[in-house]
PASEBA-1860 file (N, C-alpha, C; in nm, 3 decimals):
! residues 127
1> XXXXXXXX> 0.876/1.272/-0.346/0.742/1.383/-0.288/0.735/1.467/-0.153 ~ 0.582/1.587/-0.217/0.630/1.632/-0.038/0.477/1.589/0.044 ~ 0.489/1.518/0.155/0.438/1.483/0.247/0.268/1.563/0.266 ~ 0.365/1.679/0.203/0.258/1.809/0.288/0.073/1.738/0.133 ~ 0.129/1.721/0.026/0.013/1.737/-0.097/-0.059/1.620/-0.021 ~ -0.005/1.559/0.034/-0.048/1.351/0.061/-0.237/1.425/0.096 ~ -0.298/1.394/0.075/-0.404/1.394/0.153/-0.462/1.248/0.277 ~ -0.555/1.253/0.371/-0.580/1.228/0.514/-0.603/1.077/0.461
9> XXXXXXXX> -0.674/1.052/0.316/-0.674/0.919/0.296/-0.554/0.839/0.296 ~ -0.377/0.887/0.250/-0.317/0.859/0.141/-0.251/0.763/0.239 ~ -0.218/0.951/0.398/-0.145/0.954/0.500/-0.179/0.796/0.593 ~ -0.288/0.804/0.602/-0.357/0.676/0.696/-0.356/0.519/0.627 ~ -0.337/0.522/0.482/-0.275/0.436/0.406/-0.158/0.379/0.477 ~ -0.088/0.500/0.459/0.092/0.417/0.514/0.124/0.433/0.651 ~ 0.041/0.473/0.702/0.033/0.494/0.766/0.027/0.313/0.883 ~ -0.075/0.224/0.829/-0.197/0.106/0.846/-0.063/0.054/0.768
17> XXXXXXXX> -0.011/0.015/0.704/0.038/-0.042/0.612/0.193/0.027/0.691 ~ 0.229/0.097/0.718/0.341/0.070/0.850/0.250/-0.002/0.982 ~ 0.214/0.081/0.992/0.176/-0.059/1.141/0.188/-0.265/1.092 ~ 0.087/-0.241/0.974/0.149/-0.452/0.947/0.263/-0.417/0.995 ~ 0.371/-0.353/0.897/0.580/-0.394/0.975/0.601/-0.460/1.074 ~ 0.515/-0.308/1.118/0.539/-0.378/1.273/0.496/-0.493/1.355 ~ 0.359/-0.510/1.320/0.346/-0.604/1.358/0.422/-0.816/1.334 ~ 0.452/-0.674/1.196/0.512/-0.834/1.149/0.696/-0.821/1.230
25> XXXXXXXX> 0.792/-0.739/1.241/0.904/-0.708/1.305/0.928/-0.670/1.184 ~ 0.890/-0.638/1.116/0.946/-0.518/0.953/1.014/-0.395/0.944 ~ 1.191/-0.407/0.906/1.199/-0.261/0.902/1.105/-0.134/0.761 ~ 1.123/-0.191/0.711/1.088/-0.186/0.555/0.923/-0.185/0.517 ~ 0.849/-0.070/0.543/0.728/-0.080/0.451/0.751/-0.131/0.319 ~ 0.624/-0.151/0.237/0.642/-0.247/0.098/0.471/-0.216/0.047 ~ 0.517/-0.216/-0.027/0.398/-0.203/-0.175/0.242/-0.370/-0.135 ~ 0.327/-0.448/-0.100/0.326/-0.517/-0.018/0.201/-0.518/0.149
33> XXXXXXXX> 0.246/-0.412/0.208/0.203/-0.407/0.288/0.040/-0.315/0.272 ~ 0.112/-0.221/0.248/0.013/-0.097/0.162/-0.135/-0.168/0.133 ~ -0.133/-0.287/0.006/-0.219/-0.316/-0.082/-0.252/-0.381/0.054 ~ -0.244/-0.515/0.137/-0.253/-0.549/0.250/-0.354/-0.461/0.324 ~ -0.308/-0.416/0.341/-0.442/-0.233/0.437/-0.541/-0.226/0.356 ~ -0.457/-0.225/0.140/-0.611/-0.173/0.069/-0.794/-0.226/0.090 ~ -0.665/-0.373/0.139/-0.801/-0.472/0.129/-0.855/-0.554/0.237 ~ -0.857/-0.456/0.312/-0.960/-0.540/0.487/-1.072/-0.471/0.462
41> XXXXXXXX> -1.092/-0.497/0.542/-1.302/-0.464/0.519/-1.334/-0.346/0.609 ~ -1.421/-0.245/0.471/-1.419/-0.118/0.548/-1.368/0.016/0.405 ~ -1.240/-0.115/0.313/-1.201/-0.041/0.223/-1.224/-0.064/0.113 ~ -1.244/0.066/0.040/-1.307/0.077/-0.115/-1.267/-0.030/-0.200 ~ -1.078/-0.071/-0.172/-1.074/-0.219/-0.273/-1.108/-0.318/-0.314 ~ -1.143/-0.325/-0.122/-1.162/-0.470/-0.107/-1.328/-0.476/-0.182 ~ -1.410/-0.374/-0.159/-1.547/-0.377/-0.157/-1.509/-0.408/-0.286 ~ -1.454/-0.406/-0.422/-1.483/-0.389/-0.513/-1.404/-0.524/-0.590
49> XXXXXXXX> -1.305/-0.549/-0.504/-1.305/-0.757/-0.528/-1.374/-0.777/-0.535 ~ -1.440/-0.789/-0.375/-1.562/-0.848/-0.313/-1.690/-0.845/-0.444 ~ -1.720/-0.755/-0.530/-1.864/-0.705/-0.609/-1.830/-0.790/-0.735 ~ -1.700/-0.803/-0.805/-1.622/-0.862/-0.892/-1.616/-1.006/-0.889 ~ -1.688/-1.117/-0.734/-1.681/-1.231/-0.727/-1.519/-1.247/-0.694 ~ -1.416/-1.150/-0.679/-1.307/-1.174/-0.657/-1.300/-1.269/-0.574 ~ -1.220/-1.437/-0.540/-1.231/-1.502/-0.338/-1.066/-1.414/-0.292 ~ -1.139/-1.333/-0.189/-1.062/-1.224/-0.099/-0.974/-1.291/0.011
57> XXXXXXXX> -1.009/-1.417/0.041/-0.932/-1.501/0.080/-0.827/-1.529/0.009 ~ -0.805/-1.568/-0.101/-0.691/-1.630/-0.174/-0.565/-1.491/-0.212 ~ -0.648/-1.401/-0.193/-0.612/-1.250/-0.234/-0.520/-1.243/-0.041 ~ -0.640/-1.209/0.050/-0.549/-1.216/0.143/-0.450/-1.244/0.134 ~ -0.456/-1.417/0.126/-0.238/-1.552/0.143/-0.215/-1.511/0.073 ~ -0.229/-1.468/-0.079/-0.118/-1.452/-0.112/-0.046/-1.359/-0.140 ~ -0.119/-1.269/-0.067/-0.045/-1.117/0.033/0.050/-1.130/0.194 ~ -0.035/-1.215/0.250/0.040/-1.276/0.315/0.177/-1.350/0.311
65> XXXXXXXX> 0.160/-1.489/0.220/0.267/-1.502/0.153/0.401/-1.438/0.104 ~ 0.344/-1.323/0.055/0.415/-1.139/0.022/0.519/-1.202/0.134 ~ 0.446/-1.080/0.206/0.519/-1.023/0.379/0.556/-1.160/0.449 ~ 0.533/-1.221/0.444/0.612/-1.356/0.579/0.801/-1.295/0.457 ~ 0.710/-1.352/0.357/0.933/-1.376/0.263/0.948/-1.202/0.245 ~ 0.975/-1.139/0.359/1.023/-0.974/0.404/1.062/-1.060/0.540 ~ 1.239/-0.999/0.472/1.279/-1.077/0.630/1.292/-0.991/0.755 ~ 1.215/-1.049/0.872/1.264/-0.993/0.955/1.332/-0.974/1.051
73> XXXXXXXX> 1.354/-0.841/1.142/1.464/-0.807/1.236/1.466/-0.818/1.365 ~ 1.478/-0.925/1.514/1.441/-0.843/1.647/1.543/-0.797/1.702 ~ 1.530/-0.705/1.839/1.642/-0.704/1.919/1.590/-0.619/1.969 ~ 1.662/-0.524/2.008/1.588/-0.365/2.194/1.563/-0.285/2.075 ~ 1.659/-0.313/1.996/1.757/-0.125/1.973/1.646/-0.115/1.868 ~ 1.559/-0.174/1.808/1.500/-0.200/1.633/1.395/-0.082/1.610 ~ 1.367/-0.052/1.517/1.235/0.058/1.544/1.164/-0.088/1.380 ~ 1.065/-0.093/1.392/1.024/-0.146/1.341/0.943/-0.064/1.237
81> XXXXXXXX> 0.888/-0.115/1.096/0.860/-0.009/1.009/0.862/0.156/1.012 ~ 0.993/0.153/0.952/1.052/0.249/0.979/1.088/0.343/0.844 ~ 1.096/0.241/0.731/1.180/0.276/0.618/1.096/0.263/0.512 ~ 1.070/0.336/0.373/1.027/0.326/0.289/1.073/0.171/0.229 ~ 1.058/0.039/0.075/1.098/0.019/0.029/1.072/0.128/-0.076 ~ 1.213/-0.012/-0.171/1.245/0.089/-0.301/1.126/0.104/-0.381 ~ 1.085/-0.030/-0.363/0.929/-0.073/-0.413/0.782/0.037/-0.364 ~ 0.779/0.015/-0.218/0.707/0.142/-0.266/0.769/0.327/-0.252
89> XXXXXXXX> 0.881/0.339/-0.234/0.901/0.433/-0.255/0.897/0.454/-0.443 ~ 0.894/0.391/-0.501/0.848/0.446/-0.698/0.710/0.411/-0.652 ~ 0.686/0.338/-0.568/0.522/0.333/-0.616/0.442/0.522/-0.592 ~ 0.462/0.580/-0.482/0.453/0.707/-0.450/0.542/0.805/-0.505 ~ 0.572/0.767/-0.618/0.745/0.881/-0.696/0.609/0.810/-0.823 ~ 0.622/0.794/-0.880/0.452/0.743/-0.940/0.356/0.840/-0.947 ~ 0.267/0.761/-0.802/0.174/0.839/-0.797/0.208/0.992/-0.794 ~ 0.275/1.058/-0.722/0.264/1.203/-0.762/0.314/1.230/-0.875
97> XXXXXXXX> 0.384/1.192/-1.013/0.307/1.231/-1.157/0.229/1.196/-1.197 ~ 0.150/1.084/-1.162/-0.013/1.115/-1.228/-0.102/1.197/-1.153 ~ -0.079/1.239/-0.995/-0.081/1.320/-0.975/-0.097/1.468/-1.039 ~ 0.067/1.488/-1.102/0.067/1.679/-1.140/0.015/1.590/-1.327 ~ 0.026/1.493/-1.414/-0.069/1.493/-1.479/-0.225/1.549/-1.520 ~ -0.315/1.439/-1.447/-0.380/1.478/-1.389/-0.469/1.652/-1.328 ~ -0.374/1.716/-1.276/-0.336/1.829/-1.298/-0.437/1.856/-1.128 ~ -0.378/1.763/-1.024/-0.544/1.738/-0.913/-0.371/1.835/-0.813
105> XXXXXXXX> -0.420/1.845/-0.681/-0.279/1.925/-0.578/-0.286/1.850/-0.505 ~ -0.332/1.719/-0.477/-0.295/1.694/-0.297/-0.294/1.495/-0.392 ~ -0.272/1.445/-0.360/-0.156/1.255/-0.356/-0.299/1.181/-0.320 ~ -0.447/1.142/-0.405/-0.504/1.112/-0.374/-0.506/0.930/-0.411 ~ -0.589/0.766/-0.267/-0.571/0.709/-0.323/-0.593/0.585/-0.401 ~ -0.693/0.730/-0.542/-0.668/0.697/-0.669/-0.568/0.676/-0.761 ~ -0.466/0.784/-0.671/-0.402/0.766/-0.748/-0.279/0.654/-0.759 ~ -0.297/0.641/-0.619/-0.179/0.441/-0.557/-0.262/0.336/-0.618
113> XXXXXXXX> -0.350/0.387/-0.658/-0.507/0.263/-0.764/-0.443/0.197/-0.858 ~ -0.415/0.368/-0.958/-0.434/0.310/-1.085/-0.229/0.240/-1.125 ~ -0.144/0.277/-0.985/-0.041/0.208/-0.993/-0.008/0.096/-0.977 ~ -0.103/0.055/-0.887/-0.074/-0.039/-0.861/-0.088/-0.207/-0.915 ~ -0.094/-0.201/-1.039/-0.166/-0.229/-1.114/0.020/-0.299/-1.214 ~ 0.079/-0.150/-1.218/0.203/-0.137/-1.275/0.333/-0.211/-1.164 ~ 0.232/-0.272/-1.092/0.343/-0.386/-0.944/0.373/-0.488/-0.975 ~ 0.254/-0.546/-1.100/0.185/-0.636/-1.071/0.118/-0.668/-0.951
121> XXXXXXX> 0.055/-0.588/-0.959/-0.059/-0.671/-0.834/-0.183/-0.700/-0.827 ~ -0.237/-0.610/-0.893/-0.408/-0.666/-0.983/-0.467/-0.514/-1.024 ~ -0.565/-0.600/-1.094/-0.592/-0.392/-1.183/-0.731/-0.380/-1.030 ~ -0.682/-0.251/-1.074/-0.840/-0.227/-1.016/-0.887/-0.094/-1.009 ~ -1.026/-0.212/-0.990/-1.095/-0.018/-1.159/-1.109/0.057/-1.074 ~ -1.156/0.164/-1.200/-1.109/0.319/-1.117/-1.322/0.333/-1.173 ~ -1.366/0.409/-0.971/-1.504/0.411/-1.000/-1.496/0.575/-0.890
END
């Protein structure tokens, strides 16, 4: 995955997922952290789910429960949110392949949304 091929929106989403990991004192950024950001107020996925009538509180509770299961580390020399988990790395690699199949020059959030369902998250309608 070439970081130069990421759109600003993808970079922002990963950065926000990192902040969630940092806040929770977790070293790895996971798909759950990324998805947690994507369903925050103001994000397209949240708007889509709301229009579909999904219970957003339950979705957030499930994401929180999943993130709570991730190990936390404490200490003075710990750098939180500095590593991609294997599942997030795999998601980004697969999104890169989808990007190439579509003939796109940059990795878009739509590529990530397409693949989240393959990780057992929830199917995101594409508009």
